[in-house]
C-alpha positions as CSV (number, residue, x, y, z in Angstrom):
1,M,9.8,21.6,-9.6
2,N,10.7,24.4,-12.0
3,I,14.1,25.7,-11.0
4,K,15.2,28.8,-13.0
5,N,18.6,29.3,-11.4
6,Q,21.1,27.6,-9.3
7,N,20.2,29.6,-6.2
8,E,16.9,27.8,-6.0
9,W,18.5,24.4,-5.6
10,P,18.7,22.9,-2.0
11,S,21.9,23.6,-0.2
12,K,24.7,21.1,0.0
13,E,23.9,20.7,3.7
14,K,20.3,19.9,3.1
15,L,21.2,17.4,0.4
16,T,23.8,15.8,2.6
17,K,21.3,15.5,5.5
18,A,18.6,14.0,3.2
19,L,21.1,11.5,1.8
20,Q,22.3,10.5,5.3
21,K,18.6,10.0,6.4
22,A,17.9,7.8,3.4
23,L,21.0,5.7,4.0
24,A,20.1,5.3,7.7
25,K,16.6,4.1,6.7
26,I,18.1,1.5,4.3
27,D,20.5,0.3,7.0
28,E,17.6,0.0,9.4
29,N,15.6,-2.0,6.8
30,L,18.5,-4.3,6.0
31,I,18.2,-5.7,9.6
32,K,14.4,-6.1,9.3
33,F,14.4,-7.7,5.9
34,E,17.5,-9.9,6.1
35,G,16.8,-12.9,4.0
36,A,13.3,-11.7,3.2
37,F,11.5,-8.9,1.3
38,P,9.2,-6.0,2.0
39,T,5.5,-6.7,1.1
40,R,4.2,-5.0,-2.1
41,C,2.0,-2.7,-0.1
42,A,2.4,-0.9,3.2
43,E,-0.2,-1.0,5.9
44,N,-0.3,2.2,8.0
45,L,2.9,3.3,6.2
46,V,4.8,0.1,7.4
47,Y,5.9,-2.7,5.2
48,D,5.6,-6.2,6.5
49,V,8.1,-9.0,5.8
50,E,7.4,-11.7,3.2
51,G,9.3,-14.4,1.2
52,N,10.2,-14.2,-2.4
53,R,6.6,-14.5,-3.8
54,S,6.2,-11.6,-6.2
55,W,8.1,-10.0,-9.1
56,T,8.1,-6.7,-7.2
57,N,10.4,-8.3,-4.6
58,G,13.2,-7.6,-7.1
59,F,13.0,-3.9,-6.4
60,W,14.4,-4.3,-2.8
61,P,17.8,-5.7,-3.9
62,G,17.9,-3.0,-6.5
63,I,17.5,-0.3,-3.8
64,I,20.3,-1.7,-1.6
């Protein structure tokens, strides 16, 4: 994205809405993945649940 001036930035309202949506998705996933981790790859845009079997599992705690 090549932004030349501040008027091209998303509005505060759009940014707030995007942040709220992202936080709601994290909260939703905290329930699903309690004590487990998302799989490395999604199937049909959905991550399954797995145990601590891969180095990539470390990204999930970093997100939350």
